[in-house]
Rosetta silent file (secondary structure, phi, psi, omega in degrees, C-alpha in Angstrom):
SEQUENCE: MIQCDKFQDLEETGEALVGFINSSQPEKLKQVKINHQVFSDKHMETVKLVTQILKDTAQIEETAGQRLLDMEKEKKHREEELENLEVQLRQYTAKSQITDSEIEFLQKQLESLRSTEQELETLQTEVDEDTTEIIPSAVYVAQLYYLITKIKWEYDTQPNILKGVHYGADLATPINIDTSARSQSEVSDQLWDFVSTEW
SCORE:     score description
SCORE:     0.000 S_00000001
   1 L     0.000  -43.841  178.908    0.008   -0.002   -0.008 S_00000001
   2 H   -64.300  -38.289 -179.803    2.860    2.363    0.913 S_00000001
   3 H   -65.802  -36.891  178.162    4.646    1.450   -2.344 S_00000001
   4 H   -60.789  -41.633  178.424    1.469    2.293   -4.313 S_00000001
   5 H   -63.824  -39.575 -179.455    1.440    5.786   -2.719 S_00000001
   6 H   -63.853  -44.802 -179.584    5.136    6.228   -3.637 S_00000001
   7 H   -62.619  -39.138  178.540    4.442    5.195   -7.210 S_00000001
   8 H   -64.118  -44.481  176.821    1.541    7.676   -7.368 S_00000001
   9 H   -60.234  -40.918  179.862    3.783   10.466   -6.011 S_00000001
  10 H   -65.315  -38.633 -178.572    6.419    9.503   -8.530 S_00000001
  11 H   -66.274  -43.052  179.506    3.851    9.546  -11.348 S_00000001
  12 H   -64.869  -40.355  176.927    2.649   13.000  -10.372 S_00000001
  13 H   -61.088  -41.897  178.641    6.219   14.261  -10.199 S_00000001
  14 H   -61.455  -42.027  179.582    6.860   12.787  -13.616 S_00000001
  15 H   -64.200  -41.280  178.027    3.844   14.514  -15.064 S_00000001
  16 H   -62.627  -38.602  179.943    4.948   17.824  -13.542 S_00000001
  17 H   -65.881  -41.559  179.929    8.397   17.263  -15.026 S_00000001
  18 H   -63.616  -41.499  178.252    6.887   16.509  -18.445 S_00000001
  19 H   -60.818  -39.820  179.713    4.893   19.732  -18.295 S_00000001
  20 H   -66.019  -42.182 -177.950    7.988   21.636  -17.466 S_00000001
  21 H   -68.995  -36.163  178.796    9.954   20.047  -20.278 S_00000001
  22 H   -55.898  -35.557 -176.546    7.173   20.660  -22.821 S_00000001
  23 L   -75.636  -16.333 -176.506    7.548   24.368  -22.369 S_00000001
  24 L  -116.645  -53.681 -174.339   11.268   24.299  -23.159 S_00000001
  25 L  -130.495  103.050 -175.210   12.575   21.377  -25.279 S_00000001
  26 H   -63.091  -35.723 -177.016   10.105   19.302  -27.335 S_00000001
  27 H   -70.608  -44.407  177.658   12.513   16.488  -28.353 S_00000001
  28 H   -66.338  -35.108  179.703   13.679   15.774  -24.871 S_00000001
  29 H   -62.185  -40.956  178.102   10.129   16.047  -23.739 S_00000001
  30 H   -61.967  -41.825  179.864    9.042   13.309  -26.139 S_00000001
  31 H   -63.982  -43.664  179.939   11.812   11.041  -24.893 S_00000001
  32 H   -63.651  -40.456 -179.430   10.887   11.667  -21.263 S_00000001
  33 H   -63.116  -41.748  179.568    7.218   11.029  -22.158 S_00000001
  34 H   -65.033  -46.184  178.717    8.100    7.704  -23.776 S_00000001
  35 H   -60.341  -38.310  177.803   10.258    6.718  -20.829 S_00000001
  36 H   -65.250  -39.834  179.784    7.466    7.719  -18.489 S_00000001
  37 H   -64.833  -42.222  179.333    4.955    5.554  -20.444 S_00000001
  38 H   -62.458  -44.433  177.947    7.319    2.553  -20.315 S_00000001
  39 H   -60.876  -41.919 -179.410    7.792    3.049  -16.602 S_00000001
  40 H   -66.023  -39.781  178.741    4.021    3.347  -16.097 S_00000001
  41 H   -63.730  -44.975  179.299    3.390    0.128  -18.113 S_00000001
  42 H   -61.544  -41.154  177.939    5.988   -1.744  -16.082 S_00000001
  43 H   -57.707  -45.034 -178.917    4.414   -0.358  -12.914 S_00000001
  44 H   -64.754  -41.094  177.910    0.962   -1.709  -13.970 S_00000001
  45 H   -61.440  -42.802 -179.010    2.442   -5.109  -14.838 S_00000001
  46 H   -63.735  -42.111  178.142    4.165   -5.190  -11.479 S_00000001
  47 H   -60.313  -44.656  179.443    0.887   -4.282   -9.695 S_00000001
  48 H   -63.124  -42.817 -179.192   -0.941   -7.068  -11.541 S_00000001
  49 H   -63.180  -44.870  178.242    1.827   -9.534  -10.790 S_00000001
  50 H   -64.321  -39.898  178.824    1.941   -8.621   -7.079 S_00000001
  51 H   -62.050  -43.899  179.620   -1.854   -8.776   -6.899 S_00000001
  52 H   -66.411  -37.413  177.202   -1.850  -12.247   -8.453 S_00000001
  53 H   -62.939  -44.756  179.773    0.940  -13.381   -6.094 S_00000001
  54 H   -63.574  -39.353  177.038   -1.055  -12.087   -3.131 S_00000001
  55 H   -64.268  -45.076  179.552   -4.203  -13.887   -4.364 S_00000001
  56 H   -61.950  -40.870  178.770   -2.249  -17.111   -4.918 S_00000001
  57 H   -62.660  -42.631  178.799   -0.666  -16.775   -1.474 S_00000001
  58 H   -65.103  -39.126  178.363   -4.045  -16.226    0.134 S_00000001
  59 H   -63.709  -45.617  178.324   -5.435  -19.249   -1.743 S_00000001
  60 H   -61.355  -42.939  178.784   -2.482  -21.382   -0.614 S_00000001
  61 H   -63.715  -40.263  178.515   -2.902  -20.194    2.973 S_00000001
  62 H   -64.363  -44.420  179.308   -6.631  -20.956    2.846 S_00000001
  63 H   -62.944  -45.872 -178.878   -6.003  -24.398    1.364 S_00000001
  64 H   -62.899  -41.150  179.312   -3.234  -25.097    3.894 S_00000001
  65 H   -62.044  -43.988  179.080   -5.506  -23.880    6.723 S_00000001
  66 H   -64.373  -43.283  177.756   -8.359  -26.116    5.568 S_00000001
  67 H   -60.659  -39.669  179.254   -6.014  -29.071    5.246 S_00000001
  68 H   -64.105  -42.679  177.726   -4.735  -28.364    8.744 S_00000001
  69 H   -62.658  -42.222  178.902   -8.297  -28.252   10.115 S_00000001
  70 H   -64.536  -40.224  178.869   -9.122  -31.502    8.284 S_00000001
  71 H   -65.674  -40.144  177.160   -5.975  -33.143    9.675 S_00000001
  72 H   -61.909  -42.167  179.945   -6.858  -31.976   13.200 S_00000001
  73 H   -63.147  -46.130 -179.764  -10.376  -33.352   12.748 S_00000001
  74 H   -64.018  -39.807  179.355   -8.984  -36.655   11.417 S_00000001
  75 H   -62.037  -43.464  179.508   -6.489  -36.790   14.279 S_00000001
  76 H   -64.912  -39.839  177.285   -9.265  -36.269   16.812 S_00000001
  77 H   -61.525  -44.928 -179.854  -11.353  -38.937   15.086 S_00000001
  78 H   -63.665  -40.321  179.259   -8.404  -41.379   15.169 S_00000001
  79 H   -62.754  -40.873  177.504   -7.802  -40.596   18.876 S_00000001
  80 H   -64.782  -41.437  177.241  -11.471  -41.345   19.640 S_00000001
  81 H   -61.579  -44.082  179.959  -11.232  -44.605   17.687 S_00000001
  82 H   -62.264  -42.392  179.341   -8.061  -45.534   19.524 S_00000001
  83 H   -63.696  -42.677  177.648   -9.694  -44.763   22.885 S_00000001
  84 H   -61.761  -41.042  178.058  -12.742  -46.877   21.944 S_00000001
  85 H   -63.711  -39.779  178.220  -10.449  -49.724   20.897 S_00000001
  86 H   -65.197  -38.127  176.203   -8.586  -49.486   24.186 S_00000001
  87 H   -63.197  -46.900 -179.895  -11.919  -49.617   26.090 S_00000001
  88 H   -62.188  -40.758  178.987  -12.985  -52.661   24.033 S_00000001
  89 H   -61.466  -41.890  177.298   -9.609  -54.298   24.638 S_00000001
  90 H   -62.665  -41.864 -179.756   -9.989  -53.802   28.405 S_00000001
  91 H   -65.338  -44.817  179.678  -13.513  -55.209   28.258 S_00000001
  92 H   -65.573  -36.606  177.003  -12.431  -58.202   26.189 S_00000001
  93 H   -63.759  -43.204  178.171   -9.462  -58.791   28.498 S_00000001
  94 H   -63.379  -44.185  179.107  -11.783  -58.735   31.545 S_00000001
  95 H   -62.249  -39.573 -179.235  -14.231  -61.087   29.774 S_00000001
  96 H   -63.516  -40.251  178.383  -11.327  -63.350   28.817 S_00000001
  97 H   -65.740  -41.396  176.311  -10.171  -63.500   32.420 S_00000001
  98 H   -63.579  -43.127  179.335  -13.704  -64.311   33.585 S_00000001
  99 H   -63.725  -40.580  177.484  -14.024  -66.946   30.879 S_00000001
 100 H   -61.178  -41.816  177.629  -10.677  -68.446   31.895 S_00000001
 101 H   -63.866  -42.537  178.742  -11.876  -68.598   35.503 S_00000001
 102 H   -63.651  -41.933  178.575  -15.145  -70.167   34.413 S_00000001
 103 H   -62.336  -43.691  179.826  -13.314  -72.720   32.260 S_00000001
 104 H   -63.214  -42.084  178.591  -11.021  -73.587   35.165 S_00000001
 105 H   -63.315  -44.923 -179.464  -14.042  -73.935   37.501 S_00000001
 106 H   -65.059  -37.150  176.834  -15.897  -76.118   34.955 S_00000001
 107 H   -63.352  -40.897  177.885  -12.805  -78.295   34.466 S_00000001
 108 H   -65.727  -40.121  177.613  -12.627  -78.856   38.239 S_00000001
 109 H   -61.860  -41.710  179.195  -16.373  -79.620   38.269 S_00000001
 110 H   -64.335  -42.490  175.446  -15.876  -82.071   35.406 S_00000001
 111 H   -62.079  -39.843  177.852  -13.004  -83.759   37.206 S_00000001
 112 H   -64.135  -42.243  178.885  -15.154  -83.958   40.339 S_00000001
 113 H   -66.416  -39.070  177.504  -18.044  -85.451   38.345 S_00000001
 114 H   -63.384  -40.903  177.958  -15.719  -87.982   36.729 S_00000001
 115 H   -63.575  -44.420  179.976  -14.414  -88.935   40.153 S_00000001
 116 H   -63.356  -40.192  178.000  -17.971  -89.188   41.469 S_00000001
 117 H   -61.975  -40.068  177.765  -18.955  -91.251   38.440 S_00000001
 118 H   -64.232  -42.784  178.527  -16.055  -93.617   39.093 S_00000001
 119 H   -63.307  -40.157  178.583  -17.107  -93.927   42.719 S_00000001
 120 H   -63.986  -41.607  179.398  -20.722  -94.572   41.644 S_00000001
 121 H   -62.165  -43.499  178.214  -19.572  -97.236   39.174 S_00000001
 122 H   -62.689  -43.526  178.072  -17.545  -98.904   41.932 S_00000001
 123 H   -62.893  -40.972  179.474  -20.513  -98.646   44.318 S_00000001
 124 H   -62.779  -40.270  177.725  -22.837 -100.011   41.647 S_00000001
 125 H   -60.823  -44.701  178.901  -20.531 -102.951   41.138 S_00000001
 126 H   -62.197  -44.006  179.809  -20.535 -103.580   44.878 S_00000001
 127 H   -62.923  -43.228  178.433  -24.349 -103.251   45.014 S_00000001
 128 H   -59.093  -41.862  178.151  -24.711 -105.608   42.064 S_00000001
 129 H   -64.848  -45.735  179.939  -22.541 -108.132   43.860 S_00000001
 130 H   -65.346  -35.747 -178.986  -24.495 -107.722   47.100 S_00000001
 131 H   -64.168  -42.717 -178.352  -27.787 -107.919   45.212 S_00000001
 132 H   -70.968  -25.209 -178.186  -26.934 -111.247   43.627 S_00000001
 133 H  -100.018  -44.591 -169.055  -25.789 -112.682   46.971 S_00000001
 134 H   -89.319  -43.400 -172.024  -27.703 -110.977   49.785 S_00000001
 135 H   -61.099  -44.704  179.822  -31.137 -110.067   48.357 S_00000001
 136 H   -58.174  -38.065  178.097  -32.242 -113.625   47.492 S_00000001
 137 H   -70.604  -33.906  177.515  -31.425 -114.703   51.038 S_00000001
 138 H   -65.594  -42.324  177.546  -33.141 -111.574   52.439 S_00000001
 139 H   -61.532  -41.410  179.695  -36.213 -112.400   50.375 S_00000001
 140 H   -62.167  -43.119 -179.397  -36.142 -115.948   51.677 S_00000001
 141 H   -66.181  -41.615  179.804  -35.892 -114.726   55.302 S_00000001
 142 H   -61.929  -40.298  178.540  -38.745 -112.203   54.755 S_00000001
 143 H   -66.643  -38.353  179.586  -40.933 -114.995   53.348 S_00000001
 144 H   -64.479  -44.191  177.095  -40.069 -117.228   56.245 S_00000001
 145 H   -59.674  -40.061  179.421  -40.995 -114.489   58.771 S_00000001
 146 H   -64.031  -42.014  179.929  -44.294 -113.962   56.949 S_00000001
 147 H   -62.868  -32.819 -178.811  -45.101 -117.668   57.115 S_00000001
 148 H   -83.407  -45.641 -172.037  -44.417 -117.687   60.849 S_00000001
 149 H   -96.637  -18.905 -175.257  -45.892 -114.312   61.861 S_00000001
 150 L    60.976   28.355  177.543  -48.440 -113.663   59.089 S_00000001
 151 E  -108.934  126.739  175.645  -47.266 -110.005   59.108 S_00000001
 152 E  -108.358  118.101 -174.693  -46.635 -108.224   55.815 S_00000001
 153 E   -89.166  150.972  168.889  -44.467 -105.160   56.322 S_00000001
 154 L   -99.298  131.718 -174.642  -44.387 -101.835   54.450 S_00000001
 155 L  -101.706   -7.616 -177.110  -40.787 -100.861   53.785 S_00000001
 156 L  -101.348   44.863  178.783  -41.201  -97.270   52.548 S_00000001
 157 L  -107.682  175.274  175.516  -41.917  -95.732   55.981 S_00000001
 158 L   -68.203  156.368 -173.935  -39.909  -93.458   58.235 S_00000001
 159 L   -61.472  -27.986 -177.671  -37.112  -95.171   60.172 S_00000001
 160 L   -95.647    6.791 -178.860  -38.899  -94.941   63.547 S_00000001
 161 E  -113.602  127.610  171.977  -42.294  -96.214   62.259 S_00000001
 162 E  -102.738  121.527 -175.769  -43.201  -99.901   61.963 S_00000001
 163 E  -135.318  138.721  179.524  -46.081 -100.263   59.561 S_00000001
 164 E   177.814 -167.124 -179.708  -47.740 -103.315   58.103 S_00000001
 165 E  -135.589  131.989  173.482  -50.724 -105.667   58.225 S_00000001
 166 E   -96.571  120.438 -179.482  -51.230 -108.850   60.301 S_00000001
 167 E   -95.929   92.903  178.736  -53.309 -111.411   58.435 S_00000001
 168 L   -80.136 -177.012 -177.598  -54.973 -113.406   61.178 S_00000001
 169 L   -66.421  -37.946 -175.713  -57.300 -116.380   60.748 S_00000001
 170 L  -103.407  -37.425 -175.305  -60.466 -114.258   60.799 S_00000001
 171 L  -146.197  161.915  176.523  -59.409 -110.672   60.029 S_00000001
 172 E   -96.216  131.564 -177.421  -56.535 -108.421   58.928 S_00000001
 173 E  -115.747  123.924  177.686  -55.190 -106.029   61.568 S_00000001
 174 E   -72.935  148.725  178.435  -53.176 -102.920   60.616 S_00000001
 175 E  -121.912  129.754  177.461  -49.937 -102.294   62.499 S_00000001
 176 E  -148.525   96.337 -173.397  -48.609  -98.770   63.068 S_00000001
 177 E  -119.670  130.562  175.585  -46.045  -98.461   65.877 S_00000001
 178 E   -93.810  107.560 -174.322  -43.831  -95.476   66.660 S_00000001
 179 L   -72.500  -16.847  179.881  -40.637  -97.073   68.002 S_00000001
 180 L   -78.519  -18.059 -176.973  -39.327  -93.719   69.332 S_00000001
 181 L   -97.248   -8.350 -178.086  -42.260  -93.519   71.785 S_00000001
 182 L  -131.446  160.793  177.052  -41.873  -97.098   73.205 S_00000001
 183 L   -80.785  161.103 -178.712  -39.130  -99.289   74.486 S_00000001
 184 H   -61.540  -36.993 -179.908  -37.839 -102.206   72.425 S_00000001
 185 H   -68.383  -35.057  178.836  -39.372 -104.763   74.805 S_00000001
 186 H   -68.390  -41.847  177.076  -42.808 -103.108   74.533 S_00000001
 187 H   -62.464  -45.354 -179.932  -42.610 -103.182   70.727 S_00000001
 188 H   -61.132  -45.261 -179.929  -41.448 -106.795   70.813 S_00000001
 189 H   -63.327  -42.547 -179.550  -44.243 -107.836   73.155 S_00000001
 190 H   -62.853  -38.173  178.752  -46.888 -106.088   71.022 S_00000001
 191 H   -71.875  -37.803  178.635  -45.673 -107.863   67.887 S_00000001
 192 H   -66.746  -23.344  178.395  -45.496 -111.291   69.588 S_00000001
 193 L   -66.755  -23.863  179.308  -49.133 -110.850   70.619 S_00000001
 194 L   -77.742  -25.192 -174.950  -50.058 -111.113   66.928 S_00000001
 195 L   -77.171  132.221 -179.799  -48.346 -114.470   66.496 S_00000001
 196 L   -72.981  140.112  176.476  -50.596 -117.494   67.068 S_00000001
 197 L   -93.890   -0.431  178.261  -49.382 -119.945   69.716 S_00000001
 198 L   -82.240  120.585 -177.904  -51.299 -122.798   68.142 S_00000001
 199 L  -103.929    0.000    0.000  -48.833 -125.051   66.426 S_00000001
């Protein structure tokens, strides 16, 4: 802006000089006028060139500023994505630790169940052996007791309850004795009362 003012002052001075020369020497005046026109043309070209440079510089600055804003925005977006990924990683790590603990617990449970299954198989084998040997003799003894006493027992009662039916000659009598409320001799006497003494 200051240079433009200087050029304008210079132009005015040139014009004043041309006017002065016109009054005295026409040939020199023409030469000065030509030189002045050349200088003026160069000045206009320079103004156009500087104006274009300033426009280009402003455009470059605007483009660079926009790119910088875009890069800042992209950087912020990337930082948010990175933070989200870190949160997800922490969550997955926590879930993985929980899953590892659950797997370890389930493996222990499985080992315990396998051990229990082995114990049950062993117990089943023992029961099978006892069943083939003991139950037939127990059945025989139960049948023998029935033939002697004529009492048919119920076996699915509570441990302290004796329950069954005595099939006498004329009628069937139900039996329901609470062994926790009586002594063993009282229970024994009551049961022997059902047995016939007629041989």
